[in-house]
PAMARGU-462054 format. One record per residue (C-alpha): x negated, y, z negated; residue number from 1. Coordinates in steps of 0.2 Angstrom, whole numbers. Each point is the difference from the previous one (the first is absolute). Layout:
<rs>
c1 c2 c3 num
X Y Z NUM
...
</rs>
This chain:
<rs>
c1 c2 c3 num
0 0 0 1
-6 17 4 2
-1 15 -12 3
14 8 10 4
11 -15 -2 5
-3 -1 -18 6
5 19 -3 7
15 -2 11 8
5 -16 -10 9
-2 10 -16 10
11 14 5 11
13 -12 6 12
-1 -8 -17 13
2 16 -9 14
15 5 11 15
8 -17 -3 16
-3 2 -19 17
8 18 1 18
15 -6 9 19
2 -15 -11 20
-1 11 -16 21
13 13 8 22
12 -14 4 23
-2 -7 -18 24
3 17 -7 25
16 2 9 26
6 -18 -3 27
-5 -1 -19 28
1 18 -8 29
-2 -8 -17 30
-17 -8 5 31
-8 15 9 32
5 18 3 33
1 6 18 34
-14 12 6 35
13 14 1 36
4 -1 -18 37
-18 -2 -5 38
-4 16 10 39
14 10 -7 40
-4 -5 -18 41
-19 5 3 42
4 16 9 43
10 6 -15 44
-16 6 -8 45
-8 16 6 46
-18 -7 -1 47
5 -15 12 48
8 12 12 49
-16 11 1 50
-11 -15 2 51
11 -6 14 52
-1 16 9 53
-19 1 -2 54
-2 -18 6 55
11 4 15 56
-10 16 4 57
-17 -10 -2 58
7 -13 12 59
6 13 13 60
-17 9 -1 61
-10 -15 3 62
10 -9 12 63
10 13 10 64
-11 15 0 65
-12 -5 14 66
</rs>
């Protein structure tokens, strides 16, 4: 297997895991909270909102500014 194939397989595995957790969260709300509820609870705090904006700005500066 080439390095490229390993990286692609890793991203496919992460995508499958994310989709599986999302499905599980929507089917069994008592077991795991959906991402929207987690984000809403986290963004209730001002410090988390500021951190989210700073991270978003950093990503935009480094990946979109060129």
